[in-house]
C-alpha positions as CSV (number, residue, x, y, z in Angstrom):
1,M,2.4,10.0,18.3
2,K,2.1,6.2,18.4
3,K,-1.5,6.3,17.1
4,L,-0.4,8.5,14.2
5,I,2.3,6.1,13.2
6,I,-0.1,3.1,13.3
7,L,-2.6,5.1,11.3
8,L,0.0,6.0,8.6
9,L,1.2,2.4,8.5
10,A,-2.4,1.2,8.0
11,I,-3.0,3.7,5.2
12,F,0.2,2.6,3.5
13,L,-0.7,-1.1,3.7
14,V,-4.2,-0.5,2.3
15,A,-2.6,1.6,-0.6
16,C,-0.2,-1.2,-1.3
17,N,-2.9,-3.8,-1.5
18,A,-5.1,-1.6,-3.7
19,A,-2.1,-1.2,-6.1
20,D,-2.0,-5.0,-6.7
21,E,-5.5,-5.0,-8.2
22,R,-5.8,-3.6,-11.7
23,V,-8.0,-4.0,-14.7
24,E,-6.6,-5.0,-18.1
25,T,-7.8,-6.3,-21.5
26,I,-5.8,-9.2,-22.9
27,Q,-5.8,-10.9,-26.3
28,L,-6.1,-14.7,-25.8
29,Q,-4.3,-17.1,-28.1
30,E,-5.8,-20.6,-28.1
31,Q,-2.4,-22.3,-28.7
32,N,-1.1,-20.7,-25.4
33,L,-3.9,-21.9,-23.2
34,Q,-3.5,-25.0,-21.0
35,V,-5.6,-26.7,-18.3
36,Q,-3.7,-27.5,-15.2
37,D,-5.5,-28.9,-12.1
38,N,-8.6,-26.7,-11.8
39,Q,-7.1,-23.8,-13.5
40,M,-6.9,-22.4,-17.1
41,I,-3.4,-20.9,-17.6
42,F,-2.8,-18.4,-20.5
43,T,0.9,-17.7,-21.3
44,L,1.2,-14.4,-23.0
45,D,3.3,-14.9,-26.1
46,G,4.1,-18.4,-24.9
47,D,5.2,-19.5,-28.4
48,V,8.1,-16.9,-28.4
49,K,11.3,-18.0,-26.7
50,Q,12.2,-15.5,-24.0
51,A,13.8,-15.3,-20.5
52,S,10.6,-13.9,-18.9
53,Y,7.0,-15.1,-19.2
54,S,3.7,-13.7,-18.0
55,K,1.1,-16.3,-17.1
56,Y,-2.5,-15.4,-16.4
57,V,-4.3,-17.9,-14.1
58,F,-8.1,-18.3,-14.1
59,D,-10.5,-20.6,-12.4
60,L,-11.3,-23.3,-14.9
61,I,-15.1,-23.3,-14.4
62,E,-15.3,-19.5,-14.5
63,F,-13.1,-19.4,-17.7
64,R,-15.3,-22.0,-19.5
65,D,-18.5,-20.2,-18.4
66,E,-17.3,-16.7,-19.4
67,V,-15.1,-17.1,-22.4
68,N,-16.8,-17.7,-25.8
69,D,-13.8,-17.2,-28.1
70,E,-10.4,-18.6,-27.0
71,N,-8.7,-16.3,-29.5
72,G,-10.7,-13.2,-28.4
73,Q,-10.1,-10.3,-26.1
74,I,-11.3,-10.4,-22.5
75,Q,-11.3,-7.9,-19.7
76,I,-9.8,-9.1,-16.5
77,R,-9.1,-7.9,-13.0
78,I,-5.7,-9.0,-11.7
79,V,-6.3,-9.9,-8.1
80,S,-2.7,-10.8,-7.1
81,M,0.6,-11.8,-8.6
82,T,3.6,-14.0,-7.7
83,E,7.0,-14.3,-9.3
84,E,9.1,-17.4,-9.6
85,T,12.4,-18.2,-11.1
86,F,12.8,-21.5,-12.9
87,K,16.3,-22.8,-13.4
88,P,16.5,-25.7,-15.9
89,D,19.2,-28.2,-16.3
90,P,22.5,-26.2,-16.7
91,M,23.4,-28.3,-19.8
92,S,20.2,-27.3,-21.7
93,Q,20.0,-24.2,-23.8
94,S,18.4,-21.6,-21.6
95,P,19.2,-18.2,-20.1
96,S,22.1,-18.3,-17.6
97,D,19.9,-17.0,-14.8
98,G,17.0,-19.3,-15.7
99,F,13.4,-18.2,-16.6
100,D,11.4,-15.6,-14.7
101,I,7.7,-16.4,-14.6
102,I,5.1,-13.9,-13.3
103,F,1.8,-15.5,-12.4
104,Y,-1.2,-13.1,-12.5
105,F,-4.3,-14.5,-10.7
106,C,-7.3,-13.1,-12.5
107,E,-11.0,-12.6,-12.4
108,I,-12.9,-12.3,-15.7
109,L,-15.0,-9.1,-16.0
110,N,-16.8,-9.4,-19.3
């Protein structure tokens, strides 16, 4: 019985990790790209004020080698993601709960 529970737990963990990886096609917008440390960060609709932002994080060298058009479409594999909440100065105009930022760490496929 103990071995069966361990086996089921292992299968569940593998399934959860596989669900994190997925393939997407995104439309880049040059004005929403920024270099930070050794990474290229693309903020989806970063020029639109909203309470939640999606940021796609790429290795800078890989991005420069693989991407020919900074306003074009690219196919990516999302390897992992993290979510952060940023609470700005309470006196500034911002959502009362702050900003939710989802970081998608990506690998370029095309």
